[in-house]
Each structure stands twice: as C-alpha cells, then as structure tokens.
N, C-alpha and C positions, 0 to 999 in steps of 0.2 A: 830865661833864667828863673822867672817866677814859677813856671811849671816845674822846673828841676827842683827848686827849693821845696815846693809843696809835695812833690813826689818823694823826695828824700825824707821830709818830715813824716809822711804817712808810713814809709818803710820803717823808720825808727820807732814810731808808735806801735806798729804791728809787732816788731821784734820785742819791744818791752812787754807788750801784752802776752806774747808767747812765752817769754821768759818768766813772767809772773805766774802763768798757768803751770809751767813745768817745775817751778821751784819747790812745790810740795812733794814731788816725786823723788824717790831715791835714785842716786846715780847708779850707773851700770857697774856691777861687781862680777868679775869673771869666776865661773865655776870650772872645776877640773874634772874631766872624764876621759873615756877612751876604751881601748881594748887591746889585747895581745893574744895572738894565737901561735902556738908552737907545736910542731909535728916532727916525729921521726918517721922517715920514709924508706921503704924497700921497694925497688922497681926492677922490672925486667923488660928489656927492649929487644925487638926481633932483629935489629941491626944497629950499627953505629958503635961508638966508643964511649958510651955513657957510664958513669959510676952507678953501682947498684944501690947505694945507701946515701942518705943525706938528712940534714936537719933543716927545716924550713920555718922561718919566722914571718909573721905579718902583723902589723899593729899600727895604731895611731893614738895620739893624745889630743883631746878636744878641749879647747878653751871657749866657753860659751857664757853668755850673759845677756840680760835684758832688763828693761824697766818699763813701767806703764805710767804714762802721764795722766794728769787729772782729767784730761779730755777723752781718755779711753784709748789713745793710741799707744801701741806697744812697739818699742824699738829694741833691736837686739843685734848681737854679733856672734859669729861662729868662725873659729880659726882651727884648722885641723893640721897637726904636725905629725909627719911620718915618724914612727918609733924606731926607725933604722935609717942609715944613710941611703939617700935616694936622689936621683937627678931632679925630682920634683919634691924638695924637702917639705914645703908647705903644700899639702894636697889641695885643700880648698879654703878659701877665706872670703866671707861675704857678710853684709849687714842686711837687716830686714826691717820692715815696718808693717804692722798688722793692726787691723781694726774691723769695723762692721762692713767695710768695703771689700775685705779680703786680705791678701798678703802680697807684698812686693819684696823680692830678693834682688840685691844688686851686688855683683862681684863675681868671684871665681867659684862657680857652683854648677852642678849638672843642670841640664835643660828641663823644661816642663815635661816633655814627652818621656824623658828618663825617670824623673822623680815620680811620675804618676803611673808608671808601668807596673803591671802585675805579671808574675811568672810562676812557674811550678815550684813547689816547696823542696828544700834540700834536707836530707836526713843528717847532714854533718856540717859544722861550721867550716869556712874557708875552702873546703874541697868540693863544694857543690858545682854544678855545671851551668848555672845561669850566666855567671861571669866570675869564674873562680879566682879567688885571691891567691890560691896555691895551685900550681899546675906543673907537674913534673913530666908531662908527656912530650913536650917540645912541639906540639901541634897547634898552638894557638888556642884561643878561648872561644868556644861556641857561646854566643850571647844574643839574646833577643832584646837586650836593652839598647835603645837608640843612643849610641855613645860616641858617634864620630865627632861631635862637638867637644867632648871631654869637658874640662873645667875652664874653658875660655871665658873671659870676662863677659858677662851678659846681664840683662835685666829681665826678670821673670815676674809675671803676675798670675796669681791664683784667685779665682772667685770664691766667695763663701760656698760651703756645701749646702745644697738645697735638695731635699727629698732623696738624699744619697748621692747626688751628682755634683761634680766639680769640674771646672774648666780651667786650663792654664795655657799661657803663651810666653815664649821667650824670644828676645831679639839679641843677637850677637853682632856687634859692629865689625869685629875682626876675629875670624875663627881661629887664628893662630895666637892671639894675644891672651896672656894670663898675667895677673898682677905680678909686677917685678919691682926691683929697687930703682928702676930708671926714673929720672927726674920727671915731674909732672909739668915742668915748664919747657915743653918741647912740642914741635909740630906733630900733628896726628899723622903717623907714617904707616905705610903698609908693612906689617910685620912678617909676612910670608906668603904662602901660596893660597891660603884660604881667605875669602872675603866675607861678606855678610852671611849670616845664617839665621834661620827662622825655625821655631819649634812650637808645635801645638799638641795639646793633650786633653783628654777627657777621661774621667773614670767614675766608677760607681761602686759604693760599698755600703753594705747594710747587714743587719743581723735580725733574724726572725727566730725567736726562742733559742734553740741550740744550733740553728743553721745560719752560717755566715757566707757571704758571697762578695767577691771583688772582681771587677771587670775594667779593662782599660783599652784605649785606642789612641795611638800617637802618630804624628808625622813630623819629619824634619827635612829641611832643605839647606844644603851647604853649598854656597856659590864659591867659585874659584876664578881668579884672574890670570892664572898661568895658562898659556895657550895649549900646552900638551895635556892639561888635565880638564876633566869635565865636572859639572855640578853633580852633587850626590843627593839622592832622595832616599829616605828611610821611612818605612811604614811598619808599625808594630802593634800587636794586639795580644791581650792576655786575659786569662780567667782563672780564678781560684774559688774553691768551695770547701767549707769546713763543716763537719757534722760528726758527733759521737766519737771524738778522738781522732777522726780521720781528717787529713788535709789533702786535697787533690787539686792539681792545677796543670795548665798547659799554656804555652805562649808561642808566638810566631813573629818573625821579622823578615821583611824583604828589603834588600838594598840594591838600588840601581846605580851603576857607575861607582862601585865600591872603591874607596880611597882615591876617587877621581879618575880611575882607569875606565876609558870609554867602553861601554857595552859589557863591562864585567858585572854580572848579576850574582848576588849572594843571598842564600836563604838560610836562616837559623831557626831552630825550633827546639822545644824541650817539653817533656811531660814528666810529672812526678807524683808520688803518693807517699805520705808519711802517716804513721799511727803512733799515738803516745798516750800514756796515762801516768799522772803524777810526774815524777822526775825523769822518766825515760821516754825515748822516742826512737823508732826505727823507720826505715823507708828505703825507697829506690827512686832514682831519677835517671832519665835518658835524655840525651841532647844530640843534635845533628847539625851539620853544616854541608851545604852544597854550593859549589861554584859552577857558573856557566860561562863559557868562553875563556877559561884559563885552565885547561886540562880537564874541565868538566868533572872534577873529582868530588868525592863524598867523604865525610868524616862522621863516625858514629862513636858515641861515648856513653858509658854507664857508670853510675856510682851506687854502691850498696853499702849501707852503714847505719850507725846509730849514735846517740849521744845520751849522756846521763848527767843530770845536774847534781853536783856534789854538795853545793851550798850556794849562797847568794853570790852571783857573779862568777862562779867557777863551774865549768862544764867539761867533762871528759868525753872524748869522741874517738871513733875508729871506723875503718871501712876499707874498701878497695875500689879502685877505678879501672875500667877496661876501655882502651882506646883502639879503634880500628879505622885506619885510613887506607883507602885504595891507592894503587900505584899512580893514579893520575891526580890525586889530591895535592894541591899546592896552596898554602895559605898566604895571603897578602899581609905583610907586616908593616910596610910603610909605602906611601904612594911614590915617594921620590927614589927610594932604594929598590923598588920593584917588589920581588917576592922573596920569601924566606921560609924554609920548612917544606918537606916533601912527605910522600906517603910513608907511613911507619905504623907499627902496632906497639902498644905498651900496656903493661899491667903494673899498677901502682898500689902498694899497700901502705897504710898510714895509721898512726895512732897519735893522739895529741891532747892538749888541754887548751881551752879558750877561757881567758880571763876578761871580764868587763868591769870597769871601775868608773 
C-alpha cells in the first residue's frame, strides 16, 4: 500500500508540474481552411451507355489548430470534412505532437510511405493522373501512392530532417478500422478482413540555387486474417526535379497480391513535365497500369492542360484526358466483390475553377 501511495503521489506531482509548465501556453484554437474544385466535363466513350456531359465537384473543409508549450512541444489537431455528401463524411482526423525528436501523428491519416512519396507533377488540379480526385473514364485510378491502408487509424513517426533526409514509419493495429462514433468502452474487436499493417518511408529534398530535387522510397505490408485473401506488399519510388520554370518527375509502384488476391501483381507508373512563369502553367502527364494474372491487361492515360492563377486562392484550369485500355484490362475495385470495370477507351474534356481558402 505504501508503494501505491508513493507512486500515486509522484504521479500527481508530475501532473501538477506539467500543468504548471503548460499554463503559459495558449489553448488550441481551430482555424478554417480547405478547397473546392468544380469542373464542366464533356466526354466521349467508345462503348457503353454513358452520358456525354457532367459537372464534377470535389472539396474538403479543414479544421486545424495547434499550440506550443513552454517546453517547446507542439500539439495540434487536423479534421477534414468532405464538402459534399460521402460515405466517408469525415475524410481524415488526427492529432500530432512535434518537437526536437520529430513528429508523431495518431489517428485517421495516411501512412508514412504515402505522405513521404514523390510523383510526377500535374498541369491541372483534380484531373491529374497520380491519384485523380476527378475521373470520368470509369477505368479506376492509376496511382503510385501506397494507399491500400487508406485512412485507417494508425500511429506514425517522422524523424527530424537531417542533410535533406527524413525517415518515417507507421503501425496500423487494424487495417479496416477508422475513427467512428462507436463507444470506446468496448472490447478490441476484429473490424474486418485486414489485420495489422506496417509502413516505412524515406525521402530526400533539397534546393541548390535554382535547382530543386525530391526523391522517395516506401514500403507497406498489409496482413489479412481471412483465409481466402493474402497479405499485400507495396513498394513505391519517386523522383522530382525543378529548374528554370520546369518541373519534371516520375514514379513507380509495384503491388504483390493486390487487394489480397493471390498472385495478382499490379504495376503503376507516371511521368510528367510542367512549365510555368508567373501566374500560368502548362504541361503533360502520362500514367499506366498493368495487371498480371488477371487478364494481363494494360491501361494507359494522358492528360494535357494548363492552369492560370486569377487571384489569391483562385485558379482556372482546363485540359483533356485520353484513356486507352486494352480488351484484357480489368481493374480490381474491391477484394471482396472481385473485379469491376473492363477494357474501354475514353476522351474527357474539362474546364473548371479551383478555390482554396
């Protein structure tokens, strides 16, 4: 009992000391931010019963805030609300602590390999091919971002950047779980088919006079406890270079047992170049997808376009996408529902405005 009393007294004393240290700091106050992208679309498909025109919206509202304690530790919060009705109305929500030791994220946020990844530049908002927010092709998203973990609840650590290098790692206790309104006073249950997941990333960024460079390498392992599904491995690498108004980049991702399907290998890649001076920018981007052991199909996509900054937070853009999928191409939409989408060609014209606030 004496040990318990002494331990409790020490804990209370430590709490009082911490409270006294933090009392001089201001409380966290939320700031409002976000973006909204709206586009008018005209599309042509080689088959199917698709409509030729549409209006596409994509946007989020950000609630962010932070405070720095007297001891130098910075605590913050980030909550991202979808700007339109969606099945995942709260996109991401997490807290972080930052100091001389680096940074720790806890909550529903992308993994270290995702956040540290570099890929090719896009000439247009929303309609780029790295992981497009807007896609009217019906053929899935070619993406080199290691994203099979999504926003599942996880803990991520980033080291301080040293000589341009930074390392990050994430642990996801349950790959299916994302922050919900479920009671916290409940047993830890298996939420679905995905079990623990691990993510590692390293990147390098630096600037030499007018020359900038960014490079990244990432790995993810998603384990599954459902007998019919396999563990998934993702490896991704990317490189970007900037000089004299030009931005050039390329990225590649290899996925083994994509979506948990045994021996299904998927390759994603993209290459892009943009050139801009002052408020305007133009460019071209190419992306591809190849599946092995599921029709062995290929998908190729191009986007050509540009954007012009009309004023602070207001950007006009326009361009065209070309999609070419061979007859054997079938993209995987969900591990449990199998496959969705087959070979098709599409040409998509778009004009729009992107607002950031």
